[in-house]
N, C-alpha and C positions, 0 to 999 in steps of 0.2 A: 601703626602696623598691626595686622591681625595676629593674635596669639596663635602659637602652633597648635594648641589644644583645640581651637575652633576647626582647623583643617582636619584634625583627627576625628572629631565628632562628625563632621560632614562626610568624611570617607567611610566611617563606620555605618552611618545612616544609609549611604548610597549602596554599600555592599549588602546591607540587610534588605533594602528594597529590591535589589537584584534577585536575591534568593526568593523572596515572596513572589516576585513576578514570574520567575521560572517555575515555581511550584504551582501557581495558579494556571499558568499556560499548560503545564503538563496535565493537570486535572481536567482542564477544559478540552484538551485534545484526546484524552483517553476515555472520556465519558461518551463512548461511541454507541449508537443504537444500531445493532445488527438487525436489520429489518426482515430478512428472509433469505431463502436459498437452501442449499443442502451441501453437506461436506462429506458425506459417505463416498467411499471409492473402493474399487476392487480391480480396475483395469486401466491401462494406458490407452489413450485415444489414438486415432490415426495421426501420422506425422503431418505436421502443418508446413507445407512448402508448395511452391508453384501455384497451381489453380486449386489446390485442396485447402479448404478453410474449415474451421470448426467454430460452432456458435451455440448459444443457448437462449431460449426465450423465457421470460419471466413476467410476472405481474407485480406492479408496484402498488401496494395497498394505500400508501399515504403520499401526500405531496412532499416535494423536496428531495428527489433522488440525487444523491451526491457522489456515489461511487460503487464500484464493483471490485471484488477481489477474486482471483482465479488461481487455482492450484496447478502450476506447471510442472513438467518434468523435462530435464535437459539431456537425458540418457547418460548422466554422469560425465559430461564433457563440456568444454567451453565452446559455445556456438557464437558466431559473429554476424549472423544475418540481421537485417533490419525487418522488424515486424510492425503490424498495424492493428490497433484496437479500434473498432467501429461500433458505435451505439446507434441502433435504429428503432423506429416505432413498429410495433407489431411483429415483424418477422424478417427473413432474409431479403424480401423485396420491399420492405417498408422504407419510409422516409429517413434519410440519414440525419441524426441529431447532433452527433459529436464524433470526433475522431482524433487519435493521437498515435504517434510513432514511438517505438521503443526498441532498444537494442537487445538482442537475445543474450548477450553477455551480462546484462543487468538482471536477468532472471535466475533465481536460485533454484537448484534442483529440489524437487519435492516440497516446495514452499509456495505459499500464497503470494501473489503479486497484486498490488493495489493500482487501480485506475480511478482517478477522481474527475468529477464533472463540474462545469460551471453552475452557478446558482440559478440559472434561468430555467432549469427543468423542474417546474413547480406543479405539474399536473399530478393528479392522483388516480388510482384505479385504472391505470393504463398498462397495456402490454408492451414490454420492451424486448429488444433482442440485441445481444452483443456478439461480435464475431472477431476472431483472430485470424490474420492472414499474412502472407509474405510471398512476394514474387521473387525475392532474392534467394530464399532458402533452398537447400538441396537435401536429398536423403541423408547425407552424412553431416549436414550442418543445419539442423533444425530442432525445434522443440515440439512438445505436445502438451495435452491437458489430461489430468486424471479425471475419470468418470466412474459412475456405478452403472452396471448393465441392467439394473432394475429401475423401475420408475419411482424414484425417491422424491421427486418434486412434481406434484400433480398439476401445478399451475403453469408449467412450461415443458419444453422439449429440447432435446439435444439435436443439433444439425451438423452434418458433414457436407461441405460443398453445396450448401443450400438445401439439402435433402434431409428430411426428418428421419432420425434414427432412434433406436431403443435406448433407454437409460437417460441419465442426466449428468451434466458436468459437475465437478466439485467447485462450487462458487457460493458467494454471499453478496448481497447488495445492502447499501446503507442509506439512511436518511440524514445522516450527519457526516461531516468530513472525517474520514478515517485517520488514524494516527499517521502523521507524516512519515514519508519513506526515508527521512534523513538517517535514522538508525540503520535501516537496511542498506542504504547506499554506502554509508561509512564502513560497515562491516563486510560488504561484499568482497569475496575473493581474498579475505585476510586469513593468515595462517593461525592455527591454534586458538588461544584464548582471545585473540584480537577479532575473532569471528563472532564474538558475543557483544551485543549492543550494551549489555549491562556493565561491561568494563569501562565503557566510555561515560556512562552515567556516574560510575564510581570515581573516575578520574576528574570529572567536572565537580562532583561533590567535594573531593579532596582539595581541589583548587580553591573553591569558595571558602572552605574551612580554613585553609592556610591564609587566605587573605584576611579573614576575620581575626585569626590569631595575631597576624602582623599588625593590624590596626589596633587591636586590644593592647598589644605590647607597646606600640607607639604612643597610645593615648595615656597609659598609666605609668610607663617606666621611662619616658624621655622628656618629662617636664623639666 
């Protein structure tokens, strides 16, 4: 029969490895290389609904484009329309490279929203273009994007319904996978302190610490 202390040692070892794994995973995911873009803003863009779209062109200096984040505004309301993110080569009429749908309700007001791409986009020094659209949205049920009315990003331009406009959207692009949206999804539409992702990190830390103390007590005081 295996002594009880052996099980305690194994449990303590497993919980320690779990902590180390989570810590290393956190470090690997937060070591994000923000490759470019611009985050200055002073105006809300046109409402994105029906045939009216909004986009931005940009140049990727390095290989391995992995994602874009865009700063949306919801007009301080809960919108329910289905939206589409499209990544193209060159500009509005360029070849479609990637697309994904997302719900307007998942977009936080005046916050950046991440869009991640598959690893196959490995070209460098290429001009890309992303566009946000929705055929379902209506004037009272839509979102928009923050922008700056001056040219803050010389390598690209802002577009509305495929037409070049002054200024640039508030956006950034990445050569590594951005921090997963898990924290944002968990905290979305939560009241009070539950709207902060750090409370969930704290709760997880306290859970692991409690497990460690339990195993320590079991190992040394129940022989």
